N, C-alpha and C positions, 0 to 999 in steps of 0.2 A: 539516467540519460535525459529524462524529461526536465529534471532540474537544470541540467547543463544547457539545454536548448532554451528554457525559460530565462535563464540568466543572460544568455547571449542576446536574446530578443530584447530584454530590458536594457542591456547595454547599448544596443543599436538605437532604441527609442530615446534614451537619455542623450546620446550623442547628437541625434537629429534635433532634439529640443534645444540643446545649447547652440547649435548652428543657426537655428531659426531666430533665437533671441539676439544673436550677435548681428545678423544681417538686417534686422528690422530698424536699427538705429541709423537714420540717414546722416546725422550730423557727427562729424569727427571732432572730438575734443582734443585740441593740441595742448601739450604741456608747456608752461611758461618756464623761462630760465634766462641765463645771460645771453645766449644766442639761440634763436628759434628760426630755422629756415622755413620760409613760407613760399608757396607757389600760388600767387594771387593772379587770377584771371579777371575777377570781378568782385568789387567790394559790395557787400550786402548792407552792412550797418557797422557803425562805430559809436562808442559811448561819447555823448556830448560832455565836454569838460568845462564849459563856460559856467562860471558861478560856483565852481567847486574848489575847495581850499584844502591843502594838505595832501597826504597820500590817500588816494581813493581807488576802489576797484574799477576796472574798465573791461570792456568786452569788444572784440573785433570779430565780425562774421564775414566770411568770404567764400567764393567758389574757386577751386583750383582749375587747372587747365583740362582736367578730366571730367569736370562738371560735378565734383563732390563738394558738399558744403562742410566748411570747417568753422569751429568756434574756438577763439583763443581768449582766455581769461587771464588778466595780469593786473599789476598794481602800477599806478602812474601818479605823478605830481599834478594836482589840479592847477588850472591857469587863472582862476578867479580870485586870487588872494590879493587884497588891497594892502599896499605898504610893504610887500615882500619883494626881494630882489630875485 
């Protein structure tokens, strides 16, 4: 009986530990893809693409209408390539 109670207590402690680690991350990492629906209330930052050439990683940080911070990582064509159309 004591083993059963100890196992149950350990299970509860593990569950609360996982819940605590999930809620401590304030930034929501959005997945990139062909179409990503975003709810943008305020833009926090965007990657500056001036002077970058070719396909480069970019990042878009924003707040949604509920005040949660999001981060979207994606690939984009740089705009600083001389002689390219």
